[in-house]
Phi, psi and omega in degrees: 000101182288123184252006184230136178292331179263355177081009182282332178232136180221153173249133178233141180262119182268149186285343180217148179279135179245122178271141181257109176241132186212155170266116185287114177287161179240130179248128180297131185300322183294339181293342181259018180305313182300328181290334179294318178292324176297322178302315180298318181296314179297316185295321180298321178289315184290335183295335180277079183229174182280354181257109182299136178198170177247144180240135176229125180266149180289116177073010182235187178215134184250014176060243185294336185281339181166230182209208182242157176227141183284156178297324179298320179294317178296317180298320182296326178289311183294329181296332182279346185284141182302327179269303185297325181294343180269358182279154172301151183306321182294321179290320178299317179295323179296317177299314183297318182295327184272356185265169170219160182253139175240139180235132182235150170233119183244140180218154177263100181223169180292162184298313181299314180292325181298320179297320179292314180298321181298319182287322186273319189237000180069034180272133179259162178279132175300135184098354176300144184275126173270314179226129183256139178300142178064025176239163177214064182264195182299328180288349176272003179275008185228153165265119185264132179236120182285124176265306178221150180092195181208158177232157181261135180255129177235146175221126184054038178080002181250130177286125182250350178154195182230153172248132180241208183310133181076000176294150182233137170218163189084005183292328183299317180279327179298326181266003178074024182274334179221165179262354177212167183290131181278344182222163174259136178244124181243153175291132169270163180294136180114193183271145179223133175235124181228150173255136180247117178255124181302139176302330179298322179290318178297315180296320180298314183292318181289335177285317183273346175222077188302336181293343183287323184299315176300328179293316178294319179299322181295322180291312181290331178297317178298320181295307184289330177295321178299318183289319187265355188296316182297323179289321179295321183282355176271357179293156181303329181304326183257011187303325183250019178267137179280162180303324182294323177296315180297323177294323182290323185272346184300325184292338182252021177257138179230158181268135175227145176263130180242133179279132180304146178068013175254151181293137175277324178205154182235152180299143177071005175277145173300139182233135176229017180211000000 
């Protein structure tokens, strides 16, 4: 069921439900030490952007860019998350150590006042782009996790919904599913706090503990299915389907990312959706 005009995001209905059972591997936190330094390097570069914000590194200090955050504070946030909270303590600590926190304040004001507010108080314009669709810049080097506040999600110029606490974006590139961002993420009005986990840390962990990737995929699949479901069910294919039918098939629908100009299916291939 194609849910995107550009084909970057699609919903597919699978013929059978597959339960994910796995033995959660454990990765020693110290093994991810090199990625923590990479996180600092990436963050310092990405912090120089047109969207004013503050950056805080776990156990570090960024001077003019922000401050420091304790490992305990980072751990307490990740423990509450549906995905990160299910990880073994060593893996959770590794994610927390390699991450950094970004804080934004967005307001709807005039352009002239916005420039003044931006210089004096670090206020950004509501609607400012955090991650742009079809791009792969420095901000695409992270898996973003919403701690407080909300962001607006757009796809092909259409607003499809919002992500709030525990929402995740940047997952498609972090998991190696696409080469560019499939959606645009904009600042909503108000305060926003997000944690940025380097893609290098995500890749390291999923490589050394393969059972973790399906767990993360299951969490983000529920999220994107919720956002795109209303648009998918408005397609002509479902025009004469009743609410009870749509409720029954929703549990066996999953989100898939499709690369433009690639075949969706080929003749003589086994099909289960």
